[in-house]
C-alpha positions as a printed NumPy array, in Angstrom:
array([[  0.11 ,   0.049,   0.186],
       [  1.241,   3.533,  -0.899],
       [ -0.616,   5.364,   1.611],
       [ -2.275,   4.734,   4.815],
       [ -5.503,   6.103,   3.326],
       [ -5.388,   2.884,   0.814],
       [ -6.183,   0.815,   3.843],
       [ -9.22 ,   2.698,   4.78 ],
       [-10.508,   2.034,   1.344],
       [-10.501,  -1.516,   1.407],
       [-13.906,  -3.486,   1.746],
       [-15.079,  -6.933,   1.051],
       [-17.865,  -7.955,  -1.397],
       [-20.138, -10.763,   0.053],
       [-18.274, -13.213,  -1.939],
       [-14.953, -12.449,   0.073],
       [-13.518, -10.536,  -2.915],
       [-11.463,  -7.344,  -2.27 ],
       [-12.971,  -4.108,  -3.43 ],
       [-11.868,  -0.399,  -3.187],
       [-14.108,   1.838,  -1.994],
       [-13.726,   5.579,  -1.838],
       [-13.614,   7.689,   1.3  ],
       [-16.057,  10.388,   2.291],
       [-15.166,  13.597,   0.469],
       [-13.827,  16.27 ,   2.304],
       [-14.896,  19.87 ,   2.925],
       [-12.248,  20.851,   0.551],
       [-13.641,  18.944,  -2.347],
       [-17.657,  18.792,  -1.333],
       [-19.526,  21.94 ,  -2.25 ],
       [-22.057,  22.675,   0.399],
       [-25.64 ,  22.635,  -0.976],
       [-28.554,  24.761,   0.096],
       [-30.384,  21.786,   1.74 ],
       [-27.131,  21.078,   3.712],
       [-26.662,  24.541,   4.834],
       [-30.572,  24.631,   5.946],
       [-30.3  ,  21.541,   7.705],
       [-27.104,  23.102,   9.541],
       [-28.815,  26.113,  10.405],
       [-32.079,  24.742,  11.57 ],
       [-29.746,  22.958,  14.071],
       [-27.8  ,  25.757,  14.863],
       [-31.38 ,  27.687,  15.691],
       [-32.436,  25.101,  17.912],
       [-29.576,  25.192,  20.049],
       [-30.196,  29.335,  19.861],
       [-33.753,  28.44 ,  20.477],
       [-32.539,  26.435,  23.801],
       [-30.225,  29.209,  24.928],
       [-32.682,  31.982,  24.33 ],
       [-35.4  ,  29.764,  26.478],
       [-33.001,  29.95 ,  29.308],
       [-32.913,  33.53 ,  29.4  ],
       [-36.733,  33.488,  29.372],
       [-36.83 ,  31.511,  32.152],
       [-34.514,  33.598,  34.161],
       [-36.809,  36.578,  33.05 ],
       [-39.95 ,  34.355,  34.587],
       [-37.549,  33.168,  37.565],
       [-36.738,  36.834,  38.408],
       [-40.431,  38.314,  38.402],
       [-41.306,  35.772,  40.73 ],
       [-38.461,  36.338,  43.096],
       [-39.402,  40.233,  43.63 ],
       [-39.255,  43.582,  42.241],
       [-35.327,  43.647,  42.694],
       [-34.535,  40.663,  40.755],
       [-36.892,  41.777,  38.118],
       [-35.31 ,  44.95 ,  37.785],
       [-31.97 ,  43.557,  37.225],
       [-33.076,  41.092,  34.579],
       [-35.237,  44.243,  33.084],
       [-32.075,  46.068,  33.083],
       [-29.997,  43.393,  30.873],
       [-32.723,  42.392,  28.42 ],
       [-33.11 ,  46.351,  27.691],
       [-29.84 ,  46.922,  27.228],
       [-28.328,  46.985,  23.501],
       [-26.751,  43.578,  24.544],
       [-29.948,  42.138,  25.948],
       [-31.994,  43.611,  22.671],
       [-29.609,  41.793,  20.245],
       [-30.026,  38.615,  21.98 ],
       [-33.63 ,  38.67 ,  21.988],
       [-33.761,  39.874,  18.526],
       [-31.631,  36.703,  17.61 ],
       [-33.812,  34.713,  19.903],
       [-36.697,  35.691,  17.772],
       [-35.166,  35.488,  14.384],
       [-34.091,  31.807,  15.649],
       [-37.359,  30.868,  16.858],
       [-38.902,  31.699,  13.605],
       [-36.667,  30.075,  11.308],
       [-36.829,  26.811,  13.486],
       [-40.643,  26.702,  13.476],
       [-40.914,  27.429,   9.639],
       [-37.964,  24.797,   9.16 ],
       [-40.242,  22.604,  11.31 ],
       [-43.375,  23.132,   9.266],
       [-41.22 ,  22.271,   6.687],
       [-40.176,  19.208,   7.99 ],
       [-43.717,  18.437,   8.793],
       [-44.379,  18.825,   4.797],
       [-41.966,  16.086,   4.089],
       [-43.184,  13.908,   6.759],
       [-46.618,  13.78 ,   5.101],
       [-45.131,  13.226,   1.799],
       [-44.948,  16.546,   0.029],
       [-41.879,  18.951,  -1.351],
       [-39.439,  16.141,  -2.204],
       [-38.82 ,  17.731,  -5.678],
       [-35.605,  19.291,  -5.863],
       [-37.289,  22.807,  -6.977],
       [-39.645,  22.466,  -4.035],
       [-36.839,  21.804,  -1.694],
       [-35.298,  24.67 ,  -2.722],
       [-38.566,  26.909,  -2.802],
       [-39.61 ,  26.016,   0.74 ],
       [-36.047,  26.358,   2.146],
       [-35.798,  29.973,   0.606],
       [-39.33 ,  30.611,   1.859],
       [-38.207,  29.572,   5.696],
       [-35.168,  31.792,   5.478],
       [-37.227,  34.856,   4.112],
       [-40.264,  34.2  ,   5.947],
       [-38.313,  34.136,   9.232],
       [-36.619,  37.396,   8.271],
       [-39.842,  39.259,   7.343],
       [-41.569,  37.712,  10.236],
       [-38.788,  38.785,  12.622],
       [-38.704,  42.55 ,  11.51 ],
       [-42.951,  42.509,  11.454],
       [-43.088,  40.918,  15.19 ],
       [-40.446,  43.586,  16.618],
       [-41.828,  46.522,  14.407],
       [-45.288,  45.408,  16.246],
       [-43.732,  45.15 ,  19.623],
       [-41.956,  48.428,  19.443],
       [-44.939,  50.236,  17.964],
       [-47.232,  48.631,  20.856],
       [-44.489,  50.116,  23.242],
       [-44.704,  53.488,  22.052],
       [-48.225,  53.83 ,  21.703]])
């Protein structure tokens, strides 16, 4: 064997003869596709939603603990960093929701054609952006009025 990788590529057929099998492509070779990027994004937003939910639990626990604790949490949430985190949590929540609806459609057997997969993926991304802006716009409008 010329290279250690050659040993990894050797397999056996059912009749026992040797066959040389390719390794999985590495990231330097593999060009990410829209579907794989959206899948990764769905996983990342799922983690972000979980972390953001911990912040929501912190806020609720502070509200139950009393006015001093609540004021401290409100001070963080109302700060630029807190608002940025809440905006990201909202965007993650809405993208994860739309990605979940997309997966429900797949579970029902719809949308497996490549054009449908790409269209629903872009719809989830654009929909999450639009819904995030709408939710924050409505929230800010209601707070001012």
